[in-house]
N, C-alpha and C positions, 0 to 999 in steps of 0.2 A: 475284536478279541472274543466277544460273546459267542459268535457263530463257531469259533474254533473250539469252544469248550462245551458244546452241546452234546457231544458224544465222548464220554470218558473212556469207556472200554472199546478201543478200536481193534484190538487183537493184532495190530501191526507189529507189536513187539514180541509176539510169540516165537519168532525165529531167533531171538537173542540179540536183536538190534533195537536201537531207539533212534528217533529223529531229532535233529537239531532244528532251530528256528528257520534255518535256511534250507530245510528239507533234505539235508545231508543225513544219511543213515550211517551209524557207527555201531560196533559191538557194545553191548551194555557194560562190558568191563573196561572200556576205554577210559583213560585218565580224565578226559573232559567230563564224563558223567560222574566220576568219583568226586571231582571238584564241585560240580553242580549239586550233587547229593549232600555233600558236607555243608555247603552254604545253605541249602534248604533245611537241613537238620538244625543248623545254628539258628536260623530264623524261627523255626518251630520252638526251640528252647527259649528264645527271647519272648515269644508269644506266651509260653508258660510262665515265665518270670513276670510278665505283665498282668497275670491273674492275681498277683500278690499286692498287698497294700504298699504303695511306693510314694516317695515324695513327688510332688507334681513335676518339678524340673527333670527328675530322673525318668518319670513316665513319658514325658514329651520327647526326651532324648531317645529313649528306646523305641518309641513308635517311629521316629524318623529313621533310626538304625534299621528297623524292619523294611522300610521302603528302600533304603540304600542297598540292603542285602538283596532285595528283589531285583534292583537294577544290576547288581553284580551277577546274580544268577542269569539274568537276561543277556548280559554281556558275554558270559561264558557259553550261552546257548547260541550266540551269533558271532562266530569267529570273524574278527576284523572290525567289529563294531565297538564303539565306546559309549557306555551308558553311565558308568560310575565316574564322576568328575573329581578333580583334585580338591574342589571345595568341600567335598564330603570328608576327605582325609583331614583337612584343616579344621572342620567342625569337631572331629574327634580329638585332635590336638588341643583345641580350646577347652573342650569338656574335660579332658585329662588334666590340664593345668588347673582349671577351676576346682575340680573335686579333690585333686591330690593336695592342693594348697591348704585345704581345711582339715587334713588328716595329720595325726602325729607321725613322726619319723618311725619307721620300722626298726626295731632293735633285734629282731629274731624272725625266723620264718614263721608263717602262719599256716594253719591247716585250712583246707577248704570246708569250713564248717561254720556254725553259728546259727543265725536265723534261717528259716526256710528260704526267704528271699535271697539272702547272702549266699547260701549254699547253691541255689539255682544260678546265681550270677557266676559262681565258680564253674558250674557245669558249662555255662555259656563260654566262659574263658577257655576251657579245655577244648571244646568243640571248635571254637574260633582258631585255636592253634592247629588243630587237625585240618580244618579247611584251608588255612594258610599253607600247610605242608602240601596239600593236594594241589593247590594253585601253583605252587613252586614246582612241583613234580610235572604238572602239565606244561608249564613254560619251558621246562628242560627237555621236553620231547621235540625231536627234530620236526620242523614244519608247523609247530603249534605256536602261534603268536598270541601272547597274553600281555596286556599292558601292565605298567607298574602300579597303577592305582589300586587294582584288586589286592595285590600283595601288601601294599602299604596299608590299605584300609583294614584288612584282617589282622595285621600285626598290631595296629593301634587299637583295634576293637578288643583284642585279647587283653592288652594292657588296661584299657578302660574298664573291662569287666572285672579285673582284679581290684581296681580302685573302687568301683561301685560296690563290690562285695564288702569291702571295708566300710564304705559309707553306710550300706544297708545294715551291717552289724551294729552300727552306732545309733540307729534309729531307736528311740526310747531308752537311751542310755547304755546300750550294750557295748561290746568291745570285740576285738579280734580274738580268735582262738589260737593261742600260740603253741608251737611245737615245743615239747618238753625236752629240750636238748640239755646235755650235761653242762655245757658252757653257761647256759641261762640259769640252771640250778645253782652253779657255783657263784655266779654274779649276784643272785638273789640272796645267797648266804653271806655275801661279802668277801668271798675268797678270791684270790688272784688266779689268773689263768695259768 
């Protein structure tokens, strides 16, 4: 891989195409590149989240997520190859169960806000949803084979980022930032619906 990265500016994309790992060239607007770009953006946002102070278990989980997203991007760049394993989805399922069990039940919608770390986790959540939509759109294209694991992984990862945002808002005694709905206001005043 080191030899492949010695020349970054190759100018081969100046014609509006880009190459996949199997040397196939496609137009840069192809849905495969949209999916790869969204996964790369998600990985970059998780890297930004890792710049924040995080509980050790969360940090280790997110570092592994970055590696899995790199596998996912590699899989998208090599049609027909599988790099993201079902075990990666299971790891997210386990992390979701663990972190969600420690949180209070949600009584109302929350805003994507709070601490900087929690807010960045919400950004990761929304980019994960966009990446998931891009992977689904790619799979819907005739002749484009995409395995189920990438779709499942991004779906679980978005859910996990929501849960981690709630966890990160509770570091040092904080809480979720609730949407100020009329229903919630009535409930707080003791009025019936």
